[in-house]
C-alpha atoms as one frame of an Amber mdcrd trajectory, in Angstrom:
protein
   0.011   0.003  -0.002   1.400   3.366  -1.016   1.266   6.308   1.368  -0.984
   9.240   0.536   1.041  12.451   0.457  -1.669  14.880  -0.628  -5.444  14.900
  -0.821  -6.298  13.096  -4.049 -10.013  13.747  -3.837 -11.647  17.078  -3.368
 -12.459  17.095   0.341 -15.660  18.828   1.300 -15.156  21.484   3.911 -17.651
  21.316   6.748 -19.535  24.380   7.957 -18.659  24.449  11.653 -21.166  27.079
  12.789 -24.007  24.583  13.358 -21.881  21.890  15.060 -21.236  21.463  18.763
 -17.457  21.453  18.762 -14.982  20.294  21.342 -11.462  21.783  21.317  -8.323
  20.116  22.596  -5.018  21.952  22.991  -2.152  19.646  21.954   0.834  21.929
  22.489   1.952  25.485  23.061   5.566  26.175  22.079   7.723  29.246  22.428
   9.340  30.070  19.120  11.849  32.801  18.317  12.880  34.559  15.170  16.297
  36.178  15.113  16.154  39.655  13.574  18.615  42.552  13.346  17.629  44.002
  16.738  17.666  40.677  18.605  15.157  37.879  19.028  11.446  38.156  18.368
   9.504  35.895  20.779   6.170  34.365  19.766   3.999  31.416  20.811   2.748
  28.630  18.546  -0.387  26.622  19.438  -1.602  23.306  17.969  -5.364  22.704
  18.428  -7.562  19.770  17.453 -11.252  20.654  16.917 -14.025  18.074  16.438
 -17.607  17.197  17.221 -17.148  13.478  17.988 -19.532  12.647  15.170 -17.380
  12.427  12.026 -15.999  15.950  11.794 -12.476  16.981  12.782  -9.934  19.690
  12.020  -6.367  20.652  12.993  -5.280  24.258  13.524  -1.812  25.697  13.969
  -1.218  29.395  14.635   1.363  31.792  16.059   0.869  34.982  18.049   2.719
  37.204  20.510   0.558  35.960  23.409  -0.551  32.460  24.404  -4.324  33.163
  24.524  -4.249  34.822  21.120  -2.308  31.872  19.616  -4.845  29.411  21.069
  -7.808  31.448  19.730  -6.257  31.702  16.260  -5.412  27.973  16.184  -8.990
  27.034  17.191 -10.398  29.285  14.445  -8.053  27.713  11.899  -9.082  24.219
  13.043 -12.755  25.127  12.510 -11.994  26.400   8.999 -10.004  23.290   8.027
 -12.559  20.799   9.295 -13.275  17.709   7.151 -15.950  15.010   7.240 -14.721
  11.508   8.125 -16.679   8.366   7.151 -17.317   6.392  10.358 -18.703   2.846
  10.107 -19.526   1.034  13.393 -17.244   3.384  15.352 -14.275   2.554  13.108
 -13.001   3.470   9.636 -14.150   1.743   6.436 -10.669   0.608   5.276  -6.930
   0.924   5.908  -5.196   4.232   5.292  -1.509   5.139   5.122  -0.497   8.800
   4.921   2.773  10.687   4.972   3.259  14.304   5.901   6.824  15.580   6.083
   8.856  12.830   7.737   5.861  11.388   9.654   4.026   8.306   8.440   0.695
   7.222   9.984  -1.019   3.868   9.385  -4.695   3.478  10.369  -6.462   0.089
  10.400 -10.108  -0.634  11.231 -10.770  -2.740  14.332 -13.768  -4.848  15.430
 -16.192  -3.432  18.032 -14.817  -3.609  21.555 -11.174  -3.562  20.508 -10.643
   0.006  21.631  -8.145   2.518  20.381  -4.477   1.649  20.010  -2.799   4.887
  19.021  -0.190   7.437  20.058  -1.241  10.523  21.990  -1.535  12.856  18.995
  -3.285  10.308  16.745  -5.584   9.314  19.628  -6.745  12.905  20.157  -7.531
  13.436  16.459  -9.426  10.125  16.250 -11.396  10.695  19.485 -12.571  14.105
  18.332 -13.569  12.529  14.997 -15.785  10.020  16.844 -13.727   6.880  16.131
 -13.356   4.511  19.081 -12.214   1.168  17.581  -9.008   1.468  15.585  -5.424
   0.270  15.444  -2.774   2.741  14.348   0.963   2.966  14.058   2.944   6.173
  13.866   6.183   5.686  11.928   9.023   8.052  11.146   9.194  11.430  12.841
   7.229  11.919  16.060   6.791  15.671  15.516   3.266  16.433  16.824   2.392
  18.821  14.026   3.412  16.438  11.250   1.752  13.440  12.959  -1.517  15.394
  13.377  -1.444  16.498   9.734  -0.586  12.996   8.516  -3.539  11.644  10.521
  -5.827  14.270   8.969  -4.519  13.337   5.510  -5.256   9.647   6.189  -8.776
  10.473   7.411  -9.429  12.725   4.408  -8.411   9.906   2.037 -11.046   7.516
   3.423 -14.031   6.665   1.219 -17.126   4.559   1.740 -17.766   1.745  -0.753
 -20.736   3.660  -2.208 -18.589   6.772  -2.771 -15.886   4.758  -4.519 -18.417
   2.996  -6.729 -20.055   6.277  -7.695 -16.672   7.794  -8.471 -15.767   4.952
 -10.821 -19.207   4.840 -12.407 -19.994   1.270 -11.353 -23.073   0.078  -9.511
 -22.668  -1.366  -6.051 -26.306  -2.203  -5.390 -28.372  -4.560  -7.584 -30.437
  -2.787 -10.245 -33.973  -1.817  -9.305 -36.916  -3.641 -10.867 -39.231  -1.605
 -13.128 -42.940  -1.774 -12.375 -43.754  -1.968 -16.087 -42.068  -5.378 -16.559
 -44.073  -7.097 -13.839
């Protein structure tokens, strides 16, 4: 299976204004930029936003103050929210995605198996509403790249009906006409 490195399908953005969203702060880091007069100090926040019902987004923002960075990251997460197909509290098929040097593998699990995932992947999947899944985070453990690789893997998921419609084939048996009976 080849890793997805960019969104191959046009992902539908979700309007977040009518959803009840939960926000989770993953990290706040102090970052500096060296300029002519010295160092410029800023804060970078990574937020995961989701409704626990198939919608999740990741936001990353910088600001001079921590509260402002958190607010901007949450707003960015709401704007970048995608819909995730959830079937029986798991995903419909395996997904492998790469972002930067991080590689994330997601596999569906039977009901009752629980979630086997790293901290960053676990947070993204919980806020998406997935509770039975097995995942493996390979390569770099950078939180930002792991979160984005997880989002890329979730965005690449398709239901069987969506894939059949995309390829123009019929998944369901043809319907019977009333005129032939």
